[in-house]
DOKE-325346 format. One record per residue: residue number from 1; residue in three letters; x, y negated, z of N, C-alpha, C in turn. Coordinates in steps of 0.02 Angstrom, whole numbers, plus 32768, in hexadecimal, padded with zeros to 4 digits. Atoms other than C-alpha are relative to their C-alpha. Layout:
N
+-----+------+------+------+------+------+------+------+------+------+------+
:  nr : rest :  n_u :  n_v :  n_w : ca_u : ca_v : ca_w :  c_u :  c_v :  c_w :
+-----+------+------+------+------+------+------+------+------+------+------+
: NUM :  ala :    X :    Y :    Z :    X :    Y :    Z :    X :    Y :    Z :
...
+-----+------+------+------+------+------+------+------+------+------+------+
REM end
This chain:
86
+-----+------+------+------+------+------+------+------+------+------+------+
:  nr : rest :  n_u :  n_v :  n_w : ca_u : ca_v : ca_w :  c_u :  c_v :  c_w :
+-----+------+------+------+------+------+------+------+------+------+------+
:   1 :  ser : 8026 : 8016 : 803A : 7FC6 : 80FF : 8009 : 7FCA : 7FCF : 8015 :
:   2 :  ser : 8039 : 802B : 7FF3 : 7F3C : 8082 : 7FFB : 7FC6 : 802B : 8016 :
:   3 :  thr : 803B : 7FDA : 7FEB : 7EA3 : 80BD : 8057 : 7FC3 : 7FEC : 7FD8 :
:   4 :  gln : 8039 : 8016 : 8027 : 7E33 : 8061 : 7FDE : 7FFF : 801E : 7FBA :
:   5 :  his : 7FFF : 7FE9 : 8045 : 7E6C : 80A8 : 7F37 : 803C : 8030 : 7FF6 :
:   6 :  pro : 7FC7 : 7FD2 : 8005 : 7EDE : 8141 : 7F46 : 800F : 8016 : 7FB9 :
:   7 :  thr : 7FF3 : 7FEC : 8045 : 7EC8 : 816C : 7E8E : 802C : 7FCE : 7FDB :
:   8 :  glu : 7FD4 : 8033 : 801F : 7F18 : 80C7 : 7E5A : 8048 : 800A : 8018 :
:   9 :  ile : 7FBD : 7FF2 : 7FE6 : 7FAC : 80ED : 7ECC : 801D : 803C : 7FDB :
:  10 :  gln : 7FEA : 7FC4 : 8024 : 7FB8 : 8199 : 7E7B : 8017 : 7FEF : 7FBA :
:  11 :  his : 7FF0 : 8014 : 8044 : 7FB9 : 814C : 7DCE : 8041 : 7FD8 : 7FFD :
:  12 :  lys : 7FC4 : 802B : 8000 : 803D : 80C8 : 7DF8 : 803F : 8027 : 8013 :
:  13 :  val : 7FC6 : 7FD8 : 7FEB : 80B0 : 8143 : 7E52 : 8015 : 802F : 7FC7 :
:  14 :  ala : 7FF0 : 7FD4 : 8038 : 80A5 : 81BE : 7DC0 : 8025 : 7FDA : 7FC9 :
:  15 :  glu : 7FE0 : 802A : 8033 : 80D2 : 8133 : 7D48 : 8047 : 7FEC : 8015 :
:  16 :  ala : 7FBF : 8017 : 7FE7 : 8163 : 80F7 : 7DB6 : 8035 : 8037 : 7FFD :
:  17 :  ile : 7FCE : 7FCA : 7FFE : 81B6 : 81A2 : 7DC2 : 7FFD : 802D : 7FC2 :
:  18 :  gly : 8003 : 7FDC : 803F : 8188 : 81E0 : 7D14 : 7FE4 : 8046 : 8006 :
:  19 :  thr : 8020 : 7FBF : 7FF2 : 8117 : 826D : 7D4E : 7FB6 : 7FFA : 7FEE :
:  20 :  pro : 8048 : 8004 : 800B : 8066 : 829A : 7D1A : 7FDA : 7FF6 : 8041 :
:  21 :  met : 8028 : 800F : 7FC4 : 7FDE : 8262 : 7D92 : 7FF1 : 803F : 8029 :
:  22 :  his : 8013 : 7FC4 : 7FDB : 7FAE : 8315 : 7DBE : 8039 : 801C : 802A :
:  23 :  ala : 7FC7 : 7FE8 : 7FD9 : 805D : 8331 : 7E04 : 800D : 7FD5 : 803E :
:  24 :  val : 7FF8 : 802D : 7FC7 : 804A : 82A4 : 7E83 : 7FC7 : 800C : 8032 :
:  25 :  arg : 8032 : 7FF6 : 7FCB : 7FF2 : 82CA : 7F27 : 8000 : 7FC2 : 802C :
:  26 :  val : 8007 : 803C : 7FD6 : 7FB2 : 8234 : 7F87 : 7FE2 : 8015 : 8043 :
:  27 :  glu : 8019 : 7FF3 : 7FBD : 7F9D : 8243 : 8043 : 7FF0 : 7FBE : 8021 :
:  28 :  thr : 8012 : 803C : 7FDC : 7F43 : 81C1 : 80A8 : 7FE1 : 8012 : 8043 :
:  29 :  arg : 8017 : 7FF1 : 7FBC : 7F18 : 81B8 : 815F : 7FB4 : 7FFB : 8007 :
:  30 :  arg : 8048 : 8008 : 7FFB : 7E67 : 817B : 814A : 7FE8 : 7FDA : 7FC3 :
:  31 :  met : 801D : 8024 : 8038 : 7DF6 : 813D : 80C2 : 7FD5 : 7FC8 : 801D :
:  32 :  gly : 8029 : 8037 : 7FE8 : 7DA3 : 8096 : 80D5 : 7FF8 : 7FCB : 7FCB :
:  33 :  gly : 800D : 8036 : 802E : 7D5D : 8003 : 807B : 8021 : 7FC1 : 8018 :
:  34 :  gly : 7FE3 : 803F : 7FED : 7D90 : 7F50 : 8083 : 7FE6 : 7FC9 : 7FD3 :
:  35 :  phe : 8017 : 8039 : 8026 : 7D75 : 7EA5 : 803E : 803D : 7FD9 : 7FE9 :
:  36 :  gly : 7FCB : 802D : 8016 : 7DE3 : 7E32 : 7FD8 : 802F : 801C : 7FCC :
:  37 :  gly : 7FD8 : 7FE6 : 8037 : 7E2B : 7EA2 : 7F50 : 8046 : 8014 : 8013 :
:  38 :  lys : 7FBC : 7FED : 7FEA : 7EBE : 7EE8 : 7FB2 : 8011 : 8048 : 7FEE :
:  39 :  glu : 7FF4 : 7FB9 : 800D : 7EB1 : 7F99 : 7F6D : 8040 : 800C : 7FD8 :
:  40 :  ser : 7FC3 : 7FF7 : 8028 : 7F46 : 7F7D : 7EF9 : 803F : 7FED : 8026 :
:  41 :  gln : 7FC6 : 801A : 7FDC : 7FB9 : 7F35 : 7F7D : 8031 : 8035 : 8017 :
:  42 :  gly : 7FD4 : 7FCA : 7FEA : 8000 : 7FDE : 7FB0 : 802A : 801E : 7FC8 :
:  43 :  asn : 7FDE : 7FE2 : 8039 : 803F : 8007 : 7F01 : 804C : 7FFA : 8004 :
:  44 :  ala : 7FB8 : 800C : 8000 : 80EC : 7FBA : 7F13 : 8023 : 802C : 8034 :
:  45 :  leu : 7FE1 : 7FD8 : 7FCA : 8113 : 800F : 7FB9 : 7FFD : 804A : 7FF0 :
:  46 :  ala : 8006 : 7FBA : 8012 : 80D2 : 80B7 : 7F7B : 8032 : 8013 : 7FCA :
:  47 :  cys : 7FD0 : 7FF3 : 8036 : 813D : 80AB : 7EDE : 8048 : 8001 : 801A :
:  48 :  ile : 7FBD : 8002 : 7FE2 : 81D8 : 807C : 7F42 : 800E : 8041 : 8025 :
:  49 :  cys : 7FF7 : 7FC1 : 7FDA : 81BE : 8112 : 7FB4 : 8007 : 803B : 7FD1 :
:  50 :  ala : 7FFD : 7FC8 : 8030 : 81A1 : 8187 : 7F20 : 8044 : 8003 : 7FDE :
:  51 :  ile : 7FBE : 8002 : 8021 : 8240 : 814E : 7ECA : 8036 : 8015 : 8031 :
:  52 :  ala : 7FCF : 7FEC : 7FCD : 82A4 : 8160 : 7F6C : 7FFC : 804B : 800E :
:  53 :  ala : 8008 : 7FB8 : 7FF4 : 825C : 820E : 7F89 : 801B : 8028 : 7FC5 :
:  54 :  gln : 7FE8 : 7FDD : 803C : 8284 : 8241 : 7ED6 : 804D : 7FFF : 7FFE :
:  55 :  ile : 7FB7 : 8006 : 8002 : 8338 : 8202 : 7EE3 : 8021 : 802B : 8037 :
:  56 :  thr : 7FE0 : 7FDD : 7FC7 : 835D : 824D : 7F8F : 7FEA : 8049 : 8007 :
:  57 :  gly : 801B : 7FBD : 7FF8 : 82F3 : 82EA : 7F7F : 7FE2 : 800C : 8044 :
:  58 :  lys : 801D : 7FFB : 7FBD : 82AA : 82C5 : 802A : 7FC2 : 7FD3 : 8005 :
:  59 :  pro : 803B : 802A : 7FF8 : 8204 : 827E : 8065 : 8014 : 7FB9 : 8014 :
:  60 :  cys : 7FF3 : 8046 : 7FEE : 81FD : 81C2 : 8078 : 7FBF : 7FE1 : 8019 :
:  61 :  lys : 803B : 8020 : 7FE3 : 8186 : 8160 : 80E5 : 8015 : 7FBA : 8017 :
:  62 :  met : 7FF0 : 8045 : 7FEC : 8185 : 80A4 : 80FC : 7FC0 : 7FDE : 8018 :
:  63 :  arg : 8038 : 8029 : 7FE8 : 8116 : 802E : 815C : 8019 : 7FB9 : 800A :
:  64 :  tyr : 7FF0 : 8045 : 7FF1 : 811A : 7F73 : 815D : 7FEA : 7FF1 : 8047 :
:  65 :  asp : 801B : 8019 : 7FC1 : 810F : 7F20 : 8206 : 7FCA : 7FCC : 7FEE :
:  66 :  arg : 803A : 802A : 800E : 807A : 7EAD : 8215 : 8013 : 7FBF : 7FDD :
:  67 :  asp : 7FEC : 803F : 8020 : 80D7 : 7E0D : 81E8 : 8014 : 800B : 7FB7 :
:  68 :  asp : 7FED : 7FF2 : 8045 : 8126 : 7E59 : 814D : 7FC4 : 8014 : 7FD6 :
:  69 :  asp : 803D : 7FEB : 8024 : 8081 : 7EA9 : 811C : 7FD8 : 7FC3 : 7FEA :
:  70 :  met : 8027 : 803C : 8011 : 8028 : 7E01 : 8121 : 8025 : 7FD5 : 7FCC :
:  71 :  thr : 7FD9 : 8028 : 802F : 80B6 : 7DAB : 80C3 : 8001 : 8020 : 7FBA :
:  72 :  ile : 7FF8 : 7FDD : 8040 : 80CA : 7E2F : 803B : 7FBE : 8012 : 7FDF :
:  73 :  thr : 803D : 7FE6 : 801F : 801D : 7E77 : 8022 : 7FC2 : 7FD8 : 8011 :
:  74 :  gly : 803D : 8023 : 7FEA : 7FA6 : 7E01 : 807A : 7FE7 : 7FCE : 7FCE :
:  75 :  lys : 801F : 8034 : 8029 : 7F2E : 7D94 : 801D : 7FDD : 7FCD : 802D :
:  76 :  arg : 801D : 802E : 7FD0 : 7F03 : 7D35 : 80B8 : 8032 : 7FC7 : 800B :
:  77 :  his : 7FD5 : 803A : 7FF4 : 7F47 : 7C8C : 80E6 : 7FF5 : 7FE9 : 8048 :
:  78 :  asp : 8006 : 801B : 7FBD : 7F64 : 7C33 : 8189 : 7FC2 : 7FD4 : 8004 :
:  79 :  phe : 8039 : 802C : 7FF6 : 7ED1 : 7BD8 : 81D1 : 8003 : 7FE4 : 8047 :
:  80 :  arg : 8001 : 8021 : 7FC0 : 7EAE : 7B67 : 8262 : 7FB8 : 7FF5 : 8014 :
:  81 :  ile : 8044 : 800B : 7FE6 : 7E14 : 7B5D : 82CF : 8006 : 7FD1 : 803B :
:  82 :  asp : 8004 : 802D : 7FC6 : 7DF2 : 7ACB : 8342 : 7FBC : 8007 : 801F :
:  83 :  tyr : 8040 : 7FFD : 7FDD : 7D6C : 7AD8 : 83C6 : 8007 : 7FDE : 8044 :
:  84 :  ser : 8001 : 8021 : 7FBF : 7D3A : 7A7F : 8464 : 7FD2 : 8028 : 802E :
:  85 :  val : 8029 : 7FDE : 7FCF : 7CF7 : 7ACA : 8502 : 7FEB : 7FCC : 8034 :
:  86 :  gly : 8017 : 8034 : 7FD3 : 7C8B : 7A60 : 8573 : 7FE5 : 801B : 8041 :
+-----+------+------+------+------+------+------+------+------+------+------+
REM end
């Protein structure tokens, strides 16, 4: 789940699988803040896992690798820094 807004993940997962919010338990490794409005970026992955778990009847866990994470959920863009050392 998102570590910035687990209640939003709970709401979206409940909606995706047609379950009341109180029936969805959100587990997260650590809570933390952040900058840039990324708290909603985990919704899609959480919903996909919830649907897979509901269909298979087994737990589902997914993690993007860093490149996929930046492509799919990142709000950052490439940048270039030029500097000279004398």
